[in-house]
N, C-alpha and C positions, 0 to 999 in steps of 0.2 A: 266531539272527535277530534279526532285527528286525522287530518291532509293524507299523507304521509304514512303507511305503516308494512312490514312488513309484508312481499307476498304481491301489494298491490300494481306494481310500476317493475320494471324486468332490460336490461339495457343489452344485445347486442353488438355488434360494433361497429351497424351502421345502421338500427331499426330499435327503436323504445316500445316503450305500451305498456299501456298505462292505464287502470279501471277507472271509467268516470267515477267522478267525486257524486255528480247529480245523477246518477242514471250507476245504480253499481251493478249492473246487467251488463252494458257496453264495455267491452275493451277497444278504447283506441291506440294504434298505430303511425308511432310519429318517424321520418328518416333522421338522423343526427347529428346527421352532415347537413346536412338546405335546410333545416328543422320546421319542416313543413309534411303536415299527413299527410302519412299513406298506402295503398290498402284498400280495401271498405271492413270501420267498424266494426267488432263483434256481436251482438246483441244474441242475447241468452233468454230462456224463460227465469231461470232464476240469478241471485248474486254470485258475483266474479269472487271468491276469496282471495283465490291466486292467481299468476300466469308467471310461466316462465320459456323464454325468447331459446327457441336452436342457437347457435353456438358461430359453426360453419356453413359452408356458402358465401353464395353468392345472394341479392337481395332477392331475388324473386327461388328461389330452396331454402327459402323461412320460412321456420313456426314455427307457432304460439299453441302451449298448452297447455290448459286453464280451469282450476278446481273449481267446481260451483257447491252452493252450497246445502248439499245432498253428502257435497265431498268425492264426485267422482268423476274422472278424468279424461279433456276432450282435446284431443287439436286438430288446429286451424290450418296451412297456406296465408300468411301477410298478403301474401297476394293472393285474389281466390281467380278461379274464369269462371265465365260462368257456369252454369248448372248446365247446362247438354254438354259439359270437357270434364263431367265428376265423372263418367266414366257413370259404376253398378251406386255410386253412395245417399243417391234421392232415394232411397230404403230404408237408410241406415243413418236413420237425424234421428237423436237424445230422444230422448220421454217427452212427452207436453210440447215440444214443438209443430207450433200452428199452419196453417201452410202459406201464409202469408208473408211465415221468418221462414219455411223453408228451401223459400227460393233464392233467397238470402245463403243462403246456413246449411246448400248444400255435402261443401265441400267440410262440414264438420265430427268426427269422427270420435266416439266415444268409447275408451279404452280399457278404463275398469272404473271401478265402484269402492270405498270406503278406502281413499286417498289422507293421508295426514300428509304427506308432501310428494313433489314431483322439481326433477328436476334431470336439466338439460347433459348432456356431457361435452367437458372445455374443445377436445380435436375428437371425438365426433360428434356422427348424427343419429346417436344413440340414446333410450331416454330415460327415464328411471324412476319408479313413486315407490312409495313405500307404501301399502295396500292395506289392509288390517292387520301388520304386526308381519307380514310379509313383504321383502323386496320384488320386484318386479321391472325389468329390463327388457325393452326390449330394440332388438339389434338394431332394428329398422321400419320405425310408425312406417314411412313412406309405400312399405306392401297395404296397408288400411287401403288408399289409392290405386296401386298395379288390381290388385286380388284379392278381396275382400279375406278369404278362406286360408289361404297363403300363411296369414298377416302369425296368426296364434302358436304358426311353426318357428317367429322370431324373435319367441320372444322366452325370456329367462324367466321360474322367478328357485324363487329361495324363500322355504316357507324358518318361519320359526319352529325351529327344535330338534329342524332339518344339526347333522354332525356338532350337532352340541353350538350351535347359531345363539342364540337371545338379546334379542330389541330393544328387551323391554315396549317401555307405555308409551304413545306418540312418540316414535322414531324418531326425528329431520337428516331429514342428505347434507352431509358438508358439503363434499365437493363428488367432484365425477371427472377424471380428468383418464380419456383412455378410455379403459376397460376397467379404468380403478377407481372403486366407489364406500365413497368413504361415508358410513355412516354412522352419530350418533342418537346415545340415552340418552331420551328425559330425566332418564326416574332415578 
């Protein structure tokens, strides 16, 4: 198997995220300036198949989005605080997390299911994902940390078939700059 393939590594101006080759359930973060680990590793209950890092803001604001083997997408801050500082997220963990991982992964939030691709905007803190043939864009993914009930109001969904939109099978997000998202059909 290849050590480095599409989706197992992501770069931001100051951070690198890599899926651990020996344990595909772990994502490690590295400070690209100092060449040393930064933040806590993310350990998930399933293999991580794709990672993406937010491109804007300072290191404390950096977010990582990852897709697991079930094609669910999650978001987690690279520099996580203790579970007592994560507002009301203690009960909003992904399915299957055990109590031992609950404290370490208290700030992991599940955003969507049936995800084919995920990408952060290059110039804003927006996140886009192709979910079951539809484009989902979160204007403010951090809303899940502020008020989880408000978070759905920060999402736009563009469904295939609406206004002549046809994403085809297994669409890929090739660019996301500002508010413009470019999706390529694979078929």
